[in-house]
ZATORSE-487639 format. One record per residue (C-alpha): residue number from 0; residue in three letters; z, y, x. Coordinates in pm, whole numbers, always signed. Each point is the difference from the previous one (the first is absolute). Last residue first. Layout:
BEGIN
NODE | num | residuo | Z | Y | X
NODE | NUM | ALA | Z | Y | X
...
END
This chain:
BEGIN
NODE | num | residuo | Z | Y | X
NODE | 292 | SER | +4865 | +6218 | +134
NODE | 291 | SER | +17 | +334 | +149
NODE | 290 | ASN | -55 | +231 | -209
NODE | 289 | VAL | +225 | +335 | +158
NODE | 288 | GLY | +345 | +21 | -86
NODE | 287 | VAL | +16 | +63 | +317
NODE | 286 | GLU | -171 | +233 | +191
NODE | 285 | LEU | +18 | -83 | +445
NODE | 284 | SER | -280 | +291 | +96
NODE | 283 | LEU | -306 | -15 | +269
NODE | 282 | ASP | -210 | +271 | +262
NODE | 281 | LEU | -64 | -115 | +313
NODE | 280 | ALA | +173 | +111 | +273
NODE | 279 | PRO | -234 | +265 | +202
NODE | 278 | ALA | -114 | -177 | +362
NODE | 277 | SER | +132 | +280 | +279
NODE | 276 | HIS | +146 | -184 | +270
NODE | 275 | THR | -89 | -366 | -69
NODE | 274 | LEU | -423 | +11 | -94
NODE | 273 | ALA | -1 | +338 | +141
NODE | 272 | GLY | -4 | -117 | +388
NODE | 271 | ILE | -304 | -107 | -104
NODE | 270 | SER | -238 | -265 | +295
NODE | 269 | ILE | -337 | -3 | +25
NODE | 268 | TYR | -111 | -367 | +105
NODE | 267 | ASP | -360 | -159 | +102
NODE | 266 | VAL | -228 | +310 | +69
NODE | 265 | GLY | -328 | -139 | +127
NODE | 264 | PRO | -188 | +216 | -305
NODE | 263 | LEU | +157 | +262 | -123
NODE | 262 | ALA | +299 | -7 | -278
NODE | 261 | PHE | +150 | +322 | +201
NODE | 260 | ASP | -230 | +263 | -213
NODE | 259 | ARG | +147 | -216 | -303
NODE | 258 | ILE | +334 | +110 | +54
NODE | 257 | THR | -56 | +347 | -45
NODE | 256 | GLU | +140 | +73 | -396
NODE | 255 | LEU | +230 | -355 | +76
NODE | 254 | THR | +169 | +170 | +273
NODE | 253 | VAL | -84 | -71 | +417
NODE | 252 | GLY | +298 | +224 | +180
NODE | 251 | GLY | +39 | -257 | +295
NODE | 250 | SER | -194 | -331 | +73
NODE | 249 | VAL | -308 | -172 | +38
NODE | 248 | GLU | -16 | -394 | +109
NODE | 247 | ILE | -227 | -128 | +191
NODE | 246 | GLU | +34 | -439 | +155
NODE | 245 | PRO | -10 | -28 | +352
NODE | 244 | ARG | -370 | -256 | +73
NODE | 243 | PHE | -6 | +73 | +389
NODE | 242 | GLU | -147 | -396 | +73
NODE | 241 | SER | -388 | +158 | -43
NODE | 240 | HIS | +17 | +265 | +254
NODE | 239 | LYS | -355 | +47 | +30
NODE | 238 | ILE | -45 | +81 | -390
NODE | 237 | ARG | +353 | +35 | -25
NODE | 236 | TYR | -16 | +353 | +178
NODE | 235 | ASP | -259 | +160 | -196
NODE | 234 | THR | +289 | -74 | -294
NODE | 233 | ILE | +253 | +102 | +130
NODE | 232 | HIS | -144 | +413 | +73
NODE | 231 | GLN | -147 | -65 | -360
NODE | 230 | VAL | +261 | -44 | -174
NODE | 229 | ALA | +158 | +233 | +169
NODE | 228 | GLN | -241 | +235 | -55
NODE | 227 | THR | +0 | -80 | -397
NODE | 226 | VAL | +372 | +75 | -3
NODE | 225 | GLU | -94 | +339 | +173
NODE | 224 | GLU | -199 | +87 | -276
NODE | 223 | PRO | +247 | -101 | -256
NODE | 222 | SER | +281 | +185 | +163
NODE | 221 | PHE | +224 | -177 | +205
NODE | 220 | ASN | +381 | +56 | -55
NODE | 219 | ASP | +91 | -388 | +214
NODE | 218 | LEU | -245 | -134 | +43
NODE | 217 | MET | +179 | -375 | +36
NODE | 216 | ILE | -196 | -255 | +258
NODE | 215 | ARG | +92 | -365 | -38
NODE | 214 | ASN | +37 | -338 | +184
NODE | 213 | ILE | +10 | +158 | +384
NODE | 212 | PRO | -135 | -191 | +295
NODE | 211 | SER | -132 | +323 | +139
NODE | 210 | GLY | -338 | +38 | -46
NODE | 209 | LEU | -58 | +360 | -139
NODE | 208 | LEU | +312 | +183 | +78
NODE | 207 | ASP | -134 | +253 | +241
NODE | 206 | LYS | -175 | +127 | -238
NODE | 205 | LEU | +206 | -11 | -317
NODE | 204 | PHE | +208 | +210 | +210
NODE | 203 | SER | -329 | +265 | +1
NODE | 202 | MET | -62 | -69 | -347
NODE | 201 | SER | +345 | +177 | -86
NODE | 200 | ASP | +313 | -168 | -181
NODE | 199 | VAL | +21 | -322 | +93
NODE | 198 | GLU | +284 | -216 | -138
NODE | 197 | VAL | +8 | -278 | +123
NODE | 196 | GLU | +24 | -395 | -195
NODE | 195 | ILE | +165 | -352 | +189
NODE | 194 | ALA | +15 | -339 | -87
NODE | 193 | LEU | +306 | -170 | +180
NODE | 192 | PRO | +97 | -52 | +394
NODE | 191 | PRO | -248 | +300 | +74
NODE | 190 | LYS | -155 | -139 | +382
NODE | 189 | LYS | +89 | +262 | +309
NODE | 188 | SER | -209 | +69 | +265
NODE | 187 | LYS | -291 | +190 | -174
NODE | 186 | LEU | +205 | +95 | -339
NODE | 185 | MET | +220 | +220 | +247
NODE | 184 | GLU | -259 | +195 | +169
NODE | 183 | VAL | -124 | +48 | -330
NODE | 182 | LEU | +366 | +64 | -148
NODE | 181 | ALA | +64 | +296 | +349
NODE | 180 | GLY | -274 | +169 | -134
NODE | 179 | SER | +149 | +58 | -375
NODE | 178 | GLY | +238 | +225 | +144
NODE | 177 | GLY | +275 | -113 | +236
NODE | 176 | ILE | +188 | -259 | -121
NODE | 175 | ALA | +254 | +162 | -293
NODE | 174 | ARG | -260 | +286 | -49
NODE | 173 | PHE | -265 | -245 | -105
NODE | 172 | HIS | +273 | -194 | -226
NODE | 171 | ASN | +53 | +326 | -203
NODE | 170 | GLU | -425 | -50 | -29
NODE | 169 | LYS | +8 | -315 | -146
NODE | 168 | VAL | -28 | -365 | +117
NODE | 167 | LEU | +27 | -224 | -278
NODE | 166 | LEU | +146 | -382 | +150
NODE | 165 | MET | +54 | -258 | -255
NODE | 164 | ASP | +249 | -139 | -258
NODE | 163 | SER | +287 | +101 | +170
NODE | 162 | LEU | -34 | +341 | -88
NODE | 161 | ASN | +21 | -23 | -407
NODE | 160 | TYR | -215 | -154 | -222
NODE | 159 | ARG | -324 | +64 | +137
NODE | 158 | HIS | -258 | +122 | -216
NODE | 157 | ASN | +6 | -117 | -371
NODE | 156 | GLU | -328 | -83 | -247
NODE | 155 | GLY | -59 | +203 | -266
NODE | 154 | GLY | -106 | -131 | -348
NODE | 153 | GLY | +286 | +205 | -191
NODE | 152 | MET | +215 | -361 | +20
NODE | 151 | ARG | -52 | +50 | +315
NODE | 150 | VAL | +165 | +346 | +44
NODE | 149 | ALA | +263 | -95 | -242
NODE | 148 | TYR | +79 | -309 | +251
NODE | 147 | LYS | +50 | +282 | +301
NODE | 146 | GLU | +231 | +189 | -241
NODE | 145 | LEU | +164 | -244 | -82
NODE | 144 | GLY | +15 | -122 | +444
NODE | 143 | ARG | +116 | +318 | +78
NODE | 142 | LEU | +243 | +69 | -255
NODE | 141 | LEU | +281 | -20 | +241
NODE | 140 | PRO | -118 | +417 | +110
NODE | 139 | THR | -275 | +110 | -175
NODE | 138 | THR | -289 | -57 | +204
NODE | 137 | LYS | -231 | +222 | +183
NODE | 136 | ARG | -45 | -342 | +168
NODE | 135 | THR | -431 | +15 | -106
NODE | 134 | ASP | -161 | -81 | -200
NODE | 133 | LEU | -373 | -182 | +17
NODE | 132 | ILE | -300 | +1 | -245
NODE | 131 | LYS | -283 | -246 | +93
NODE | 130 | VAL | -377 | +146 | +19
NODE | 129 | GLY | -292 | -207 | -62
NODE | 128 | THR | -216 | +332 | -157
NODE | 127 | GLY | -35 | -204 | -369
NODE | 126 | LYS | +331 | +196 | -141
NODE | 125 | VAL | +183 | +260 | +212
NODE | 124 | ALA | +175 | +239 | -220
NODE | 123 | SER | +63 | -299 | -228
NODE | 122 | VAL | +212 | -136 | +295
NODE | 121 | PHE | +150 | +392 | +12
NODE | 120 | ALA | +108 | -22 | -365
NODE | 119 | ALA | +137 | -316 | -34
NODE | 118 | THR | +201 | +73 | +330
NODE | 117 | LEU | +159 | +311 | -240
NODE | 116 | THR | +27 | -230 | -281
NODE | 115 | ALA | +173 | -261 | +216
NODE | 114 | VAL | +211 | +268 | +125
NODE | 113 | GLY | +98 | +162 | -333
NODE | 112 | SER | +109 | -390 | -115
NODE | 111 | LEU | +206 | -11 | +301
NODE | 110 | GLN | +266 | +281 | -94
NODE | 109 | GLN | -58 | +1 | -371
NODE | 108 | LEU | +128 | -406 | +33
NODE | 107 | PHE | +255 | +72 | +218
NODE | 106 | ASN | +142 | +361 | -213
NODE | 105 | LEU | -122 | -239 | -298
NODE | 104 | ALA | +302 | -212 | +56
NODE | 103 | VAL | +295 | +166 | +153
NODE | 102 | ARG | -119 | +259 | -305
NODE | 101 | GLU | +84 | -306 | -267
NODE | 100 | ALA | +251 | -209 | +171
NODE | 99 | VAL | +270 | +138 | -165
NODE | 98 | LEU | -195 | +32 | -374
NODE | 97 | ILE | -132 | -360 | -38
NODE | 96 | GLY | +361 | -118 | +128
NODE | 95 | LEU | +171 | +151 | -235
NODE | 94 | GLY | -215 | -32 | -327
NODE | 93 | PRO | +47 | -402 | +55
NODE | 92 | GLY | -339 | -135 | +33
NODE | 91 | ARG | -348 | +42 | -126
NODE | 90 | LEU | -265 | +88 | +278
NODE | 89 | LYS | -407 | +45 | +20
NODE | 88 | ALA | -210 | +121 | +282
NODE | 87 | VAL | -350 | +254 | +48
NODE | 86 | ALA | -53 | +76 | -316
NODE | 85 | ASP | -297 | +215 | -5
NODE | 84 | GLY | +34 | +380 | -102
NODE | 83 | ASP | -214 | +169 | +235
NODE | 82 | GLY | -198 | -259 | +163
NODE | 81 | VAL | +80 | -352 | +239
NODE | 80 | ALA | -128 | -114 | +323
NODE | 79 | ASP | +142 | -343 | +119
NODE | 78 | GLY | +63 | -11 | +367
NODE | 77 | ASP | +381 | -98 | -133
NODE | 76 | GLY | -64 | -259 | -275
NODE | 75 | VAL | -58 | +151 | -370
NODE | 74 | VAL | +238 | -99 | -345
NODE | 73 | ALA | +292 | -67 | +230
NODE | 72 | ASN | +338 | -156 | -170
NODE | 71 | PHE | +326 | +191 | +48
NODE | 70 | GLU | +297 | -257 | -118
NODE | 69 | VAL | +303 | +183 | -42
NODE | 68 | ALA | +272 | -298 | +12
NODE | 67 | SER | +60 | +14 | +386
NODE | 66 | ASP | +179 | +319 | -81
NODE | 65 | ALA | +23 | +317 | +271
NODE | 64 | ILE | -188 | -254 | +295
NODE | 63 | GLU | -240 | -142 | -211
NODE | 62 | PHE | -169 | +397 | -112
NODE | 61 | ALA | +28 | +75 | +352
NODE | 60 | ILE | -220 | -361 | +152
NODE | 59 | ARG | -207 | +56 | -307
NODE | 58 | ALA | -83 | +338 | +90
NODE | 57 | ILE | -82 | -108 | +376
NODE | 56 | ASP | -246 | -269 | -128
NODE | 55 | LEU | -152 | +233 | -212
NODE | 54 | GLY | -144 | +201 | +323
NODE | 53 | ALA | -346 | +127 | -36
NODE | 52 | VAL | -187 | +111 | -302
NODE | 51 | VAL | -256 | +198 | +97
NODE | 50 | GLY | -126 | +327 | -164
NODE | 49 | PRO | -120 | +142 | -363
NODE | 48 | SER | +285 | +265 | -131
NODE | 47 | GLY | +356 | -67 | -156
NODE | 46 | ALA | -18 | -353 | +25
NODE | 45 | ILE | +260 | -161 | -222
NODE | 44 | VAL | +330 | -232 | +54
NODE | 43 | ALA | +46 | -197 | -319
NODE | 42 | GLY | +335 | +45 | -193
NODE | 41 | SER | +210 | -262 | -166
NODE | 40 | LEU | +406 | +27 | -45
NODE | 39 | ILE | +215 | -248 | -104
NODE | 38 | GLY | +406 | +135 | -65
NODE | 37 | GLU | +218 | -114 | +347
NODE | 36 | GLY | +123 | +386 | +66
NODE | 35 | ILE | -86 | +361 | -98
NODE | 34 | GLY | +306 | +130 | -99
NODE | 33 | LEU | -82 | +326 | +45
NODE | 32 | TYR | +240 | +133 | +206
NODE | 31 | GLU | -43 | -313 | +231
NODE | 30 | CYS | -383 | +23 | -2
NODE | 29 | THR | +17 | +394 | +126
NODE | 28 | ALA | +239 | -82 | +225
NODE | 27 | ASP | -229 | -301 | +181
NODE | 26 | ASP | +350 | -154 | +227
NODE | 25 | ARG | -206 | -303 | +161
NODE | 24 | PHE | -329 | +115 | +9
NODE | 23 | GLY | +150 | +313 | +258
NODE | 22 | ASP | -311 | +85 | +132
NODE | 21 | GLU | +39 | -114 | +364
NODE | 20 | GLU | +130 | -319 | -125
NODE | 19 | LEU | -336 | -55 | -239
NODE | 18 | ALA | -144 | +146 | +358
NODE | 17 | GLN | +186 | -258 | +215
NODE | 16 | GLU | -103 | -248 | -187
NODE | 15 | VAL | -273 | +44 | +15
NODE | 14 | LEU | -63 | +9 | +318
NODE | 13 | ASP | +164 | -315 | +46
NODE | 12 | ARG | -240 | -203 | -216
NODE | 11 | PHE | -297 | +259 | +249
NODE | 10 | ASP | +158 | -251 | +320
NODE | 9 | GLY | -345 | -199 | -48
NODE | 8 | THR | -124 | -366 | -52
NODE | 7 | GLU | +247 | +21 | -349
NODE | 6 | ILE | -256 | +305 | -118
NODE | 5 | ASP | -283 | -282 | -64
NODE | 4 | PHE | -260 | +196 | +0
NODE | 3 | SER | -396 | -102 | -228
NODE | 2 | ASP | -269 | +55 | +90
NODE | 1 | GLY | -198 | +253 | -168
NODE | 0 | MET | -193 | +15 | -377
END
């Protein structure tokens, strides 16, 4: 089971309420027409496919905002694996409160569980190699904290949260200061104020960077063969310069089908933007009237 997540520590309660307002939960025309009100309903959130759950507290708070009388009881925990047909949570309470919050609660829960499920697949694919799976900043606007939490629930780790966490020098930064050579010269004279990672797109640039005061090297869009060659260059340099020990991260174009080819000795991390920008939602549904005793 994954670690707990206190929704109250962030702005997520407000976010959930905004999502409910967007959905018009105070004015459900269908429930009004059908006369669905305070009559008690029971039900369960059911998985329609195997996956890893994340976002149970978000779902709970959606029902709580809609009607505090709704009881939301998780059957599993965030980070737990579920199978097709498994109950994820059970509910009981006023029917109106359950039905007006259903879609918003499931939207959050499906999205975050999808991220956790895809992350778990990547983590499983590199099991035994010692390589750690990282996310990126390619997140849904305003959902970064939740999606990065879901990555952790899937067994992955978080890269920097935002632009202020560390220095990450990429291709556009090189262009802005006059090229990669300008960065190498700057590193000699200007100590970075934070941990610094540099994106490397060629073997020649990597060689120029050896010995610079950097904490991590990102091998961007390298082939597995090029990764092996790059790691060897860094290893050879370390033999004579033991103080030069940057971490090595592989990024760009890595898929579930190819990731094992990149999880090579010497690689510390593989970062995957798809964890958050392309994760398919986990199939979850709310079924009222099922036996939830």
